[in-house]
N, C-alpha and C positions, 0 to 999 in steps of 0.2 A: 089271056089264057093263064091259068094258075098252074104252078108246078107243085105236085104233091110228093112229099117225102114218104117213102115206104119204110116202115120200121119192122124188122123181122120179129115174129112172135115166138120163135123157137131157135135154139142153138143148133147149129149143124154139127153132127158128129164127124170128127176127122178120122176116127178109127172105127171101122165096122166091127161090130161085136160078132165073134165066132161062137156059135152054139156049142162047139166041141171044147172050147176053152172054159175052164172054171174061173169065174170072177173072184177077185180078192181085194181086201182092204189093206192099206199100208199104214203102219204105225211108226212114229219116230221114237227116240230114246226116252221121251217123256210120256209115252203112251197116248199121244195125240194122233188123230187120224188125218190123212192127207185129204185136203179139200180143193186143191187147185194150184195154179201158178200165177205169178204176177211179174211185172217188169219184163214183159215180152218173153216169159218162160225162163227167166234167169233166177227166180226165187220161188221156192216151194212154200206153200201155205199149209199150215196144220191147225187143227181145232180140237178142243176138248169135247165137242158135240159129235157123238157117234153117228147121229142121223144125218149130219152134213157130209159124211165121207163119200168120196167118189170112187167106185170100184174100177179096177184095172183088169185087163184080160191077158196081156202078153208079157213075156219075159223081158223083151226089149224096153217096154214101158217102165218096168221096175228098175232096170239097169240105168236108164236115162234119169229117172227120179233120184236114184242113189247119187249119181254124179252131180245133179243140181243141188240136192239137199246138203251134201257134204257132211252128213252125220249117219250114224247107224240106223238102218231101217229094217223093219220086219214086216212080213205079210201074213195075213190070215185069210184062208180060202173061205168063201161064204156059199 
């Protein structure tokens, strides 16, 4: 009997999007957009490519990202 390894084809969203909350993009002091986290969520990743930006929806997400990034961040509602 062979054992098959199942590889997920989509990423599971940990935070459900609330239609009443307006999404926003986060910028750092170099006007780079936030694209994700690495090192188990200890390091914030930023990119010069606007199309790679990941929108956020909640104030708590922004506050947590500020703490992780350790630099001045701005948000732009989209």
